[in-house]
C-alpha positions as CSV (number, residue, x, y, z in Angstrom):
1,M,31.6,32.8,5.8
2,H,28.0,31.8,5.4
3,R,27.5,28.6,7.2
4,V,24.3,26.7,6.1
5,R,22.2,23.1,6.3
6,L,21.0,21.2,4.3
7,M,19.3,17.8,4.7
8,T,20.2,14.7,3.2
9,W,17.9,11.8,1.4
10,C,17.8,9.1,3.5
11,P,21.6,7.0,3.6
12,R,19.8,4.1,1.3
13,S,17.4,5.6,-1.2
14,A,19.1,8.1,-4.1
15,T,22.2,8.2,-3.1
16,G,22.8,9.7,-6.5
17,M,21.9,13.1,-5.7
18,Q,23.4,12.7,-3.0
19,L,27.1,12.4,-3.3
20,A,27.0,15.3,-6.2
21,A,26.4,17.1,-2.8
22,F,29.2,15.9,-0.8
23,A,31.2,16.3,-3.9
24,A,30.9,19.5,-4.4
25,D,31.1,19.6,-0.7
26,E,34.3,16.7,-0.3
27,G,35.8,19.2,-3.3
28,G,35.9,22.9,-2.3
29,L,33.0,24.0,-4.2
30,F,30.8,25.0,-1.3
31,A,33.4,27.1,0.0
32,D,35.2,28.6,-2.8
33,R,31.1,30.4,-3.3
34,G,32.1,31.3,0.9
35,L,29.8,28.9,2.2
36,E,30.2,26.2,4.8
37,V,27.7,23.3,4.5
38,E,26.5,21.5,7.5
39,F,24.7,18.3,6.7
40,V,22.6,16.9,8.6
41,P,20.6,13.8,8.3
42,A,16.5,14.0,6.9
43,V,13.9,13.8,9.4
44,K,12.2,10.5,9.6
45,P,8.2,10.4,7.8
46,P,6.0,9.3,10.6
47,D,5.1,7.0,8.1
48,Y,5.7,5.8,4.5
49,S,2.7,7.8,3.0
50,L,2.8,11.0,0.6
51,P,2.2,13.1,3.3
52,G,4.3,11.5,6.4
53,F,7.0,12.8,4.2
54,T,5.9,15.7,3.9
55,A,7.6,15.7,7.1
56,R,11.3,17.1,5.8
57,V,9.3,20.0,3.9
58,K,7.5,21.5,6.8
59,A,11.1,21.2,8.8
60,V,12.3,23.2,6.5
61,A,10.4,25.5,6.9
62,A,10.7,25.4,10.5
63,G,14.4,26.4,10.8
64,H,15.4,22.9,11.2
65,A,17.5,23.1,8.2
66,D,18.1,25.5,5.1
67,F,18.3,23.3,2.7
68,A,17.0,19.8,1.7
69,L,17.2,17.4,-0.9
70,T,13.9,15.7,-1.2
71,G,10.9,15.0,-4.2
72,V,8.5,17.1,-5.9
73,A,5.5,15.6,-4.9
74,Y,6.1,15.7,-1.5
75,L,6.5,19.1,-1.4
76,L,3.5,19.5,-3.7
77,A,2.0,17.4,-1.4
78,A,2.5,20.1,1.9
79,Q,1.9,22.9,-0.4
80,A,-1.7,21.2,-1.0
81,E,-2.1,20.7,3.5
82,L,-1.4,23.9,3.9
83,A,-3.5,25.6,0.9
84,G,-0.3,27.4,-1.1
85,A,1.9,29.0,2.5
86,L,4.7,26.3,2.6
87,P,8.0,28.8,2.5
88,V,10.0,26.2,0.6
89,R,10.4,26.2,-2.9
90,F,12.6,24.1,-5.5
91,V,15.4,25.8,-6.2
92,A,17.4,23.0,-8.6
93,T,16.4,19.7,-9.8
94,A,18.4,16.2,-10.0
95,H,16.3,14.1,-12.0
96,Q,16.0,15.8,-15.0
97,H,13.6,12.2,-15.9
98,N,11.6,10.5,-13.4
99,P,13.5,7.7,-13.0
100,I,10.2,5.6,-12.0
101,T,11.0,1.5,-12.8
102,A,8.9,-1.5,-13.0
103,F,11.3,-4.8,-11.8
104,V,10.8,-7.5,-13.0
105,R,12.5,-11.0,-12.9
106,A,14.7,-11.8,-15.4
107,D,12.5,-15.1,-16.1
108,S,10.0,-12.3,-17.0
109,A,7.8,-11.9,-19.7
110,L,7.7,-8.9,-20.0
111,N,9.9,-6.6,-22.0
112,A,8.7,-3.6,-22.5
113,P,6.3,-0.7,-20.8
114,A,3.6,-1.7,-23.6
115,D,3.5,-5.6,-21.9
116,L,2.7,-3.6,-18.2
117,P,-0.3,-3.3,-18.0
118,G,-2.8,-5.4,-16.5
119,A,0.2,-6.8,-14.3
120,R,0.1,-7.3,-11.3
121,T,2.3,-4.2,-9.6
122,A,3.3,-4.3,-6.3
123,R,1.6,-1.4,-4.0
124,W,4.1,-1.8,-1.0
125,S,4.8,-0.5,2.1
126,M,6.3,3.4,0.1
127,P,2.2,2.9,-1.7
128,W,2.9,6.4,-3.5
129,F,5.2,4.3,-5.7
130,A,2.7,2.0,-6.7
131,Q,0.6,5.7,-7.9
132,D,3.2,6.9,-9.7
133,Y,4.2,4.5,-11.9
134,A,0.6,4.4,-12.4
135,G,0.6,8.0,-13.6
136,A,3.6,7.2,-15.5
137,L,1.9,4.4,-17.5
138,E,-1.5,7.0,-18.1
139,Y,1.2,10.1,-19.6
140,L,2.8,6.5,-21.9
141,G,-0.9,6.4,-22.9
142,L,-1.0,2.9,-22.0
143,G,-3.2,1.1,-19.5
144,A,-3.6,0.6,-16.3
145,P,-1.4,-1.5,-13.6
146,L,-3.4,-4.2,-11.4
147,L,-2.2,-3.2,-8.6
148,V,-1.7,-5.6,-5.8
149,D,-1.4,-4.7,-1.9
150,T,2.4,-6.6,-1.1
151,P,2.8,-6.5,3.0
152,E,6.0,-8.7,2.3
153,P,9.5,-7.8,1.5
154,L,9.6,-7.0,-2.2
155,N,12.0,-9.5,-2.7
156,Q,8.9,-12.5,-1.2
157,A,6.1,-10.8,-3.6
158,L,8.8,-10.9,-6.6
159,G,9.4,-15.2,-5.8
160,S,6.2,-16.1,-5.0
161,G,5.0,-14.0,-7.9
162,R,2.2,-12.7,-5.9
163,V,3.4,-9.6,-7.9
164,E,4.8,-9.7,-11.5
165,V,6.1,-6.4,-11.3
166,A,7.8,-3.7,-8.0
167,P,7.8,0.0,-8.9
168,T,10.2,2.2,-7.8
169,W,12.6,4.3,-9.0
170,L,15.8,3.0,-11.1
171,D,18.5,4.2,-8.2
172,D,16.6,3.8,-5.3
173,S,17.5,0.2,-3.7
174,T,16.2,0.6,-0.3
175,Q,14.5,-2.8,-1.5
176,A,17.8,-3.8,-3.5
177,Q,15.8,-3.6,-6.0
178,L,19.2,-2.1,-8.2
179,A,18.6,-3.5,-11.9
180,G,21.1,-6.7,-11.9
181,M,21.0,-8.2,-8.8
182,T,20.0,-11.4,-7.5
183,L,17.8,-12.3,-5.4
184,E,16.6,-15.4,-3.4
185,H,13.4,-16.7,-1.6
186,E,13.0,-19.7,-0.1
187,G,16.5,-20.9,-0.7
188,A,16.0,-20.2,-5.3
189,R,18.2,-17.3,-6.4
190,F,16.9,-15.8,-9.2
191,G,17.8,-12.9,-11.1
192,I,15.9,-9.2,-12.0
193,R,16.0,-6.4,-14.7
194,A,13.9,-3.4,-14.7
195,I,11.7,-2.4,-17.5
196,G,11.8,2.0,-17.9
197,L,9.6,4.4,-18.4
198,D,11.3,7.7,-19.2
199,I,8.9,9.7,-18.3
200,P,10.4,13.6,-19.0
201,L,9.2,15.0,-15.8
202,Y,11.7,16.6,-12.9
203,S,10.8,14.6,-9.7
204,T,13.6,15.4,-7.1
205,G,15.8,18.0,-6.7
206,L,17.2,21.2,-3.8
207,V,14.7,22.7,-2.2
208,A,15.4,25.8,0.0
209,A,13.6,27.7,2.6
210,D,12.2,31.7,1.9
211,R,13.7,32.7,4.2
212,V,17.4,32.4,3.3
213,P,19.3,35.1,0.3
214,L,18.3,35.3,-2.6
215,D,22.3,35.3,-2.7
216,V,22.8,32.3,-0.7
217,V,20.5,30.2,-3.1
218,T,21.9,31.1,-5.9
219,D,25.3,30.4,-4.4
220,V,24.0,26.8,-2.8
221,R,22.6,26.3,-6.0
222,D,25.1,26.5,-8.4
223,A,27.9,24.4,-6.6
224,F,25.4,21.3,-5.9
225,G,24.9,21.4,-10.2
226,A,28.8,21.8,-10.5
227,G,29.8,19.2,-7.4
228,H,27.7,16.9,-10.5
229,E,30.2,17.2,-13.0
230,L,32.7,16.8,-10.7
231,Q,31.3,14.0,-9.1
232,R,31.5,12.2,-12.6
233,Q,35.3,13.8,-13.4
234,R,36.9,13.1,-9.1
235,P,33.8,9.2,-8.7
236,E,35.8,9.0,-5.1
237,L,35.5,11.8,-4.2
238,G,31.7,12.8,-3.6
239,V,31.4,8.3,-2.2
240,A,34.7,9.4,0.4
241,G,31.8,11.9,1.7
242,F,29.4,10.7,2.0
243,R,30.4,7.8,3.6
244,R,32.0,10.0,6.8
245,F,27.8,11.0,7.0
246,F,26.5,7.5,6.6
247,P,29.7,5.2,7.4
248,S,26.7,2.4,7.1
249,V,26.5,2.2,4.1
250,S,29.5,0.7,1.5
251,A,31.0,2.2,-1.4
252,E,30.0,-0.5,-3.2
253,Y,26.1,0.5,-2.6
254,A,27.1,4.2,-3.3
255,R,29.0,3.6,-6.8
256,A,26.3,1.1,-8.1
257,N,23.4,4.7,-7.2
258,W,25.2,6.7,-8.5
259,A,25.5,5.3,-12.0
260,L,22.2,4.7,-11.7
261,Y,21.1,8.0,-11.3
262,A,23.3,9.8,-13.2
263,A,21.7,8.9,-16.2
264,N,19.0,10.4,-15.5
265,A,21.1,14.2,-13.8
266,F,23.0,14.6,-17.5
267,D,20.0,14.7,-19.7
268,G,21.7,17.5,-22.2
269,A,19.7,19.7,-20.1
270,A,23.0,21.1,-17.1
271,P,22.5,19.2,-13.7
272,G,20.8,21.7,-11.2
273,S,19.2,23.1,-14.3
274,M,15.3,24.2,-14.4
275,S,12.8,25.3,-17.1
276,A,9.8,27.2,-16.6
277,D,7.7,24.3,-19.7
278,R,8.8,21.0,-18.0
279,W,8.2,22.2,-14.6
280,R,4.8,23.2,-15.9
281,E,4.1,19.8,-17.1
282,T,5.7,18.3,-13.9
283,I,2.9,20.6,-11.8
284,S,0.3,19.5,-14.0
285,R,1.2,15.6,-13.9
286,T,2.3,14.9,-10.3
287,A,-0.6,17.2,-9.1
288,R,-2.5,14.9,-11.3
289,T,-1.6,10.4,-10.8
290,H,-1.3,11.7,-6.7
291,G,-4.7,13.5,-6.3
292,L,-3.6,16.8,-5.5
293,A,-4.6,20.8,-6.6
294,S,-2.3,22.1,-8.9
295,F,-0.4,25.6,-7.9
296,P,1.3,28.1,-9.9
297,G,4.7,27.8,-10.3
298,E,6.1,30.8,-8.1
299,R,4.8,28.3,-5.6
300,I,6.7,25.5,-6.2
301,Y,10.2,26.3,-7.3
302,R,11.7,29.7,-7.0
303,P,11.5,31.6,-11.0
304,E,14.6,33.7,-11.0
305,L,16.4,30.6,-10.3
306,L,15.0,28.9,-14.0
307,A,18.6,30.1,-15.6
308,A,20.8,26.9,-16.1
309,A,22.9,26.2,-13.4
310,P,26.7,25.9,-14.0
311,A,27.9,22.3,-15.9
312,S,30.7,22.6,-14.8
313,A,33.8,22.4,-11.7
314,T,37.2,22.9,-11.9
315,A,38.8,20.2,-9.5
């Protein structure tokens, strides 16, 4: 057995991506490839800025883990800071489309992406979400949002009417902004709904330290990709493994995020697979959106892994 350490995402955000990895472990997909995977907690960032989140990929480079589930913007920001010298690159993608979404009150007059330019939009404690959202509107050829610094919780900002839009990822429920939920502000309850932007750019995936041999990387990549189909076939498998690692998170919470994530993970391409063309556009657009230096693809992903990852698994 070859033992590797895989750094999780934080427990309450984008859990759908994590369920594929836990399903691969629970279902023996890693073991079948001679791998023993140890899940390790995500390194806590020093702050919630985009530079703060580079701590996770830097920790992989430093040996805290061999692999990690992380964001494209995090890695690109780290490479920009270190002039492309970080020895960590993507080996599989997770979201095949950027899941950035405008959450609005159910009674809002905003109904479609074309309605969003000029709307008061929360620039909350993770301000790079607002940047990502503004970049998505630009990608669609729409006007810019009106960004409003929002120190209060998003439900308060939406409930009070101070903002009209809370931008975050569709399956990122850190602020409990899941479509269809009912929130409360000052005793008044209100529903929220999602306006998706559906940008065909990568945003998350699996990275590996360059020190990990290619055959091991390929086996982990293949198991992660196959774990998606296994999780779809046996949805409680990944939930069970996930909750052993994150016992404070409810099964309902994990299932809800998987359902939201799956729409972005299964879009015709094999889960986990990487396209050179989409990477080229992703790197260029992400750098533009966040004011970062761009890099050749080979500094962001391993080019030898561009072939499609397996999409099916045998339980």
